C-alpha positions in Angstrom: -56.0 -9.2 3.2 -59.4 -10.9 3.1 -61.5 -8.4 1.2 -64.7 -10.6 1.2 -65.4 -10.0 4.9 -65.4 -6.7 6.8 -65.6 -6.0 10.5 -67.9 -3.2 11.7 -67.4 -1.4 15.1 -69.6 1.3 16.6 -70.7 2.7 19.9 -73.7 0.9 21.4 -76.7 3.2 21.8 -80.3 3.5 20.6 -79.3 4.2 17.0 -77.4 0.9 16.8 -80.5 -1.1 17.7 -82.3 0.6 14.8 -79.3 -0.2 12.6 -79.5 -3.9 13.4 -83.3 -3.9 12.8 -82.9 -2.3 9.4 -80.2 -4.8 8.5 -82.5 -7.6 9.4 -85.4 -6.0 7.5 -83.3 -5.8 4.4 -82.1 -9.4 4.9 -78.5 -8.5 5.2 -76.8 -11.3 7.2 -74.4 -10.4 10.0 -72.1 -12.7 12.0 -70.2 -12.7 15.2 -72.3 -10.0 16.9 -70.6 -9.1 20.2 -71.1 -6.5 22.9 -68.1 -5.2 24.8 -69.0 -2.5 27.3 -70.2 0.4 25.1 -69.0 -1.1 21.8 -70.8 -3.2 19.3 -68.9 -5.4 16.8 -70.1 -7.6 14.0 -69.0 -9.1 10.7 -70.7 -8.9 7.3 -69.9 -9.5 3.6 -68.2 -6.8 1.7 -70.8 -6.5 -1.0 -73.4 -5.3 1.6 -71.2 -2.3 2.4 -73.1 0.1 0.2 -76.4 -0.7 1.9 -74.8 -0.4 5.3 -73.6 3.1 4.5 -77.1 4.2 3.4 -78.5 3.0 6.7 -75.7 4.7 8.7 -76.4 8.1 7.1 -80.1 7.8 8.0 -79.3 7.3 11.7 -76.1 9.4 11.6 -73.9 6.7 13.1 -70.2 6.7 13.2 -68.8 3.3 12.0 -65.3 1.9 12.0 -64.8 -0.4 9.0 -61.8 -2.6 8.4 -61.0 -5.7 6.4 -60.7 -9.0 8.2 -57.0 -10.0 8.2 -56.1 -13.6 7.5 -54.4 -15.6 10.3 -51.5 -16.6 8.0 -49.1 -14.3 6.1 -48.6 -16.9 3.3 -51.7 -18.6 2.0 -51.6 -22.1 0.5 -52.5 -21.2 -3.1 -50.9 -21.0 -6.5 -50.2 -17.3 -6.3 -48.2 -17.7 -3.2 -46.3 -20.6 -4.6 -45.4 -18.7 -7.8 -44.3 -15.6 -5.8 -42.0 -17.7 -3.5 -40.5 -19.4 -6.5 -39.8 -16.0 -8.2 -38.3 -14.6 -5.0 -35.8 -17.5 -5.0 -35.2 -18.1 -8.7 -34.8 -14.4 -10.0 -32.0 -13.5 -7.5 -30.3 -16.8 -8.1 -30.3 -16.2 -11.9 -29.2 -12.6 -11.7 -26.4 -13.6 -9.3 -24.8 -15.7 -12.1 -23.9 -12.6 -14.1 -21.4 -9.7 -13.8 -23.4 -6.5 -14.1 -20.7 -3.9 -13.3 -16.9 -3.6 -13.6 -15.5 -0.6 -11.7 -12.0 0.7 -11.8 -10.4 2.6 -8.9 -7.1 4.3 -9.7 -5.1 7.2 -8.3 -6.2 9.5 -11.0 -9.4 10.0 -13.1 -7.3 9.9 -16.3 -5.9 6.5 -15.4 -9.4 5.2 -14.6 -10.7 6.4 -18.0 -7.8 4.8 -19.8 -8.4 1.5 -18.1 -12.2 1.6 -18.9 -11.4 2.3 -22.5 -9.0 -0.6 -22.6 -11.5 -3.0 -21.0 -14.2 -2.0 -23.4 -12.3 -1.6 -26.7 -9.3 -3.9 -26.5 -10.6 -6.6 -24.2 -14.1 -6.3 -25.7 -15.8 -6.5 -22.3 -19.6 -6.2 -22.7 -21.9 -6.2 -19.7 -23.8 -8.1 -18.4 -21.7 -11.2 -18.9 -22.1 -14.7 -17.5 -19.6 -15.4 -14.7 -18.4 -18.6 -16.3 -17.4 -16.6 -19.4 -15.8 -13.8 -17.5 -12.0 -13.6 -17.2 -10.4 -15.3 -14.3 -8.4 -13.2 -11.9 -5.1 -14.3 -13.2 -6.0 -13.7 -16.9 -7.4 -10.2 -16.1 -4.5 -9.3 -13.9 -1.9 -10.5 -16.5 -3.4 -8.6 -19.4 -3.7 -5.4 -17.4 -0.1 -5.6 -16.1 1.2 -6.3 -19.6 -0.7 -3.3 -21.0 0.1 -0.9 -18.1 3.8 -1.3 -17.2 3.5 1.1 -14.4 1.4 -1.4 -12.4 3.2 -3.4 -9.7 0.0 -5.4 -8.9 -3.7 -5.4 -9.7 -6.2 -6.0 -6.9 -9.5 -7.7 -8.1 -12.4 -7.7 -5.7 -15.7 -9.4 -6.5 -18.9 -8.7 -4.6 -22.1 -10.2 -6.1 -22.5 -9.0 -9.6 -19.8 -6.2 -9.2 -16.1 -6.5 -10.0 -13.8 -3.8 -8.7 -10.3 -3.4 -10.2 -7.8 -1.5 -8.2 -4.3 -1.2 -9.6 -1.2 -0.5 -7.4 1.4 1.7 -9.1 5.0 0.7 -8.9 7.1 3.1 -6.8 8.9 5.7 -9.0 12.6 5.5 -8.9 13.8 9.1 -8.3 17.5 9.7 -8.7 19.2 10.8 -5.6 20.2 14.4 -5.9 23.0 15.8 -3.9 22.0 18.6 -1.6 23.1 22.0 -2.5 25.6 22.9 0.2 26.8 26.3 -1.1 23.9 28.4 0.0 22.6 30.6 2.8 19.0 31.1 3.8 17.9 34.7 3.6 14.7 36.5 4.4 12.3 37.0 1.5 10.1 39.3 3.6 10.3 41.4 6.8 8.7 40.0 9.9 9.1 38.7 13.5 10.8 35.3 13.8 8.5 32.7 15.5 10.1 29.2 15.1 12.6 27.2 13.0 12.7 23.9 11.1 16.4 23.7 10.2 18.1 20.6 8.7 21.6 22.1 8.5 23.3 25.5 8.9 24.1 28.0 11.6 21.3 30.2 12.9 21.8 33.9 12.8 18.5 35.0 14.3 16.5 34.0 17.4 12.7 33.8 18.0 10.9 37.2 18.6 13.6 38.9 16.6 12.6 41.4 13.9 14.3 40.7 10.5 14.1 42.6 7.3 14.1 41.5 3.7 17.5 40.3 2.6 18.8 39.5 6.2 20.7 36.2 6.6 18.6 33.8 8.7 20.7 30.7 8.5 24.3 30.7 7.3 25.9 28.0 5.3 29.4 28.8 6.5 31.0 27.6 9.7 33.9 29.4 11.2 36.1 27.4 13.6 39.7 28.3 14.7 40.1 30.7 11.8 39.1 27.9 9.4 36.1 28.2 7.1 33.9 25.2 6.4 31.0 25.3 3.9 28.3 23.2 5.4 25.4 24.7 3.5 22.0 25.8 4.9 18.7 24.0 4.5 15.4 24.3 6.3 12.5 26.6 7.1 12.3 29.8 9.2 8.8 31.0 10.1 8.0 34.6 10.8 4.9 36.8 11.4 4.2 39.7 9.2 1.3 41.9 8.3 -0.3 41.7 4.8 -2.7 44.3 3.6 -5.3 43.5 0.9 -8.1 45.4 -0.7 -11.4 44.1 -2.0 -14.2 45.4 -4.2 -17.5 43.5 -4.7 -20.9 44.3 -6.2 -23.4 45.5 -3.8 -26.1 43.3 -5.3 -25.4 39.6 -5.7 -27.5 37.3 -7.8 -27.4 33.6 -6.8 -29.1 30.3 -7.3 -30.3 28.6 -4.2 -30.8 24.8 -4.2 -34.4 23.8 -3.3 -34.6 20.1 -4.1 -32.4 17.2 -5.1 -33.8 13.9 -6.4 -33.9 11.2 -9.1 -36.3 10.7 -12.0 -36.9 7.0 -12.2 -38.3 5.6 -15.4 -39.3 2.0 -16.3 -38.7 1.1 -20.0 -41.1 -1.8 -20.6 -39.9 -2.1 -24.2 -36.6 -3.5 -22.9 -38.5 -6.3 -21.2 -40.1 -7.2 -24.5 -36.7 -7.2 -26.2 -35.4 -9.4 -23.6 -38.1 -12.0 -24.3 -37.7 -11.7 -28.0 -33.9 -12.0 -28.0 -33.9 -14.6 -25.1 -31.2 -12.5 -23.5 -30.9 -10.5 -20.3 -28.8 -7.8 -21.8 -31.8 -5.5 -22.5 -32.7 -5.7 -18.8 -29.7 -3.5 -18.1 -31.7 -0.5 -19.4 -35.0 -1.6 -17.9 -34.9 1.0 -15.1 -33.1 4.3 -15.8 -32.4 7.0 -13.2 -31.6 10.6 -14.0 -30.6 13.1 -11.2 -32.3 16.5 -11.1 -31.9 19.6 -9.1 -34.4 22.5 -8.6 -33.0 26.0 -8.0 -34.6 29.4 -7.5 -33.1 32.7 -8.2 -32.3 34.9 -5.2 -30.9 38.4 -5.0 -29.0 39.6 -1.9 -28.0 43.2 -1.2 -24.8 43.5 0.8 -24.5 46.3 3.3 -21.5 47.4 5.4 -22.9 45.5 8.3 -22.7 42.2 6.3 -19.0 42.5 5.6 -17.8 40.7 8.8 -20.4 37.9 8.6 -20.4 37.2 4.9 -17.4 38.7 3.1 -14.6 38.3 5.6 -14.9 34.5 5.8 -14.7 34.3 2.0 -11.7 36.6 1.8 -10.0 34.6 4.6 -10.5 31.3 2.6 -9.2 32.9 -0.6 -6.2 34.3 1.2 -5.2 31.1 2.9 -5.4 29.2 -0.4 -3.0 31.7 -2.0 -0.4 31.2 0.7 2.1 28.3 0.8 1.0 25.0 2.4 2.4 25.5 5.9 1.3 29.1 6.2 -1.4 30.2 8.7 -3.4 33.4 9.3 -3.3 34.3 13.0 -5.6 37.3 12.9 -7.3 39.7 10.6 -8.5 43.3 11.0 -11.0 45.2 8.9 -9.3 48.6 8.3 -12.2 50.4 6.7 -15.1 49.7 4.4 -17.4 52.0 2.5 -20.2 51.5 -0.1 -21.1 53.6 -3.0 -24.1 53.2 -5.4 -23.3 49.7 -6.6 -20.0 48.6 -5.0 -18.7 47.7 -1.6 -15.0 48.4 -1.1 -12.6 48.0 1.8 -9.2 47.0 3.2 -8.3 44.0 5.3 -5.1 43.5 7.3 -3.9 39.9 7.9 -1.3 38.7 10.4 0.4 35.8 8.4 2.8 33.2 9.7 4.9 31.9 6.8 8.2 30.4 5.9 10.3 33.4 4.8 13.6 31.5 4.2 14.8 31.5 0.6 18.1 30.0 -0.7 20.9 32.4 -1.6 24.2 31.1 -3.1 27.4 31.5 -1.2 29.8 33.7 -3.0 33.6 33.5 -2.8 35.0 35.5 0.0 32.1 35.1 2.4 
């Protein structure tokens, strides 16, 4: 911005004529005086602004003051030239270094092991010049020699960041013979809904009520007075009611998140160290960021009316996590709830659909 020249705009009236007369009387030069309908516009030097404001207060005029913008974004001067050179040179220099090496493995433990190996055994210190960094073949060979479980190591480079992603070799699991001498019996009472049977003979049908210990799928096939042991494997799903009780404090103390952000700090001492040591390593700690969170304490009192809106969804989530993977909760009923001085208690009835088939060995004579 050109801060030596300012542009003044105001409405044209009797007071503006007196303003111009006072400027002339105080020998304050003005330029480019123009009249456009009811608006008066002129230019003047910035160092006369204080005197202009004194005159404006005397006549109670409203003025719009702005700096005169240059016609070109980049001016032909030394500052512009240095700025353009820095914009080109600094990114080019920084792009010649590796600033971050990140590992992406299937488990956090494996990532930590790889990070420790790169730092301690391979003595990898960052930042490092790309010309002195390991080639892809050298890095891959050392990692695969150290970690025998790797079948391949993917190395991706993007700017100053290197991402190492190992691929684990498939585990060879010995083939285990299926247990054929077994039935599938009911581990719980319920109403049969559907099957997922691999082998065996069904002894029940959908919508049939079974009780704990009943045979669901038989592993014995009878044909023409001959007995064949084929075994039973699979899943049998049934609906059953599950009753649970709960007891929670009537008053709950919680922390509510108000704000999340980062504290950014510039350590100018690292810039001085970089100049003294003629190295860019100290610049790695030039800017530090630390996350912060702001909470406030909040107390909520739970009433009987809040059970269905607040407590039941939490109990539902807790119950579904305690059941096997393929289980579902079809419905839930709040049987009763009551509150005493400091506790809310109640019972909930869940309609659960679950695999109730469990293996049972076939005994001789069956």
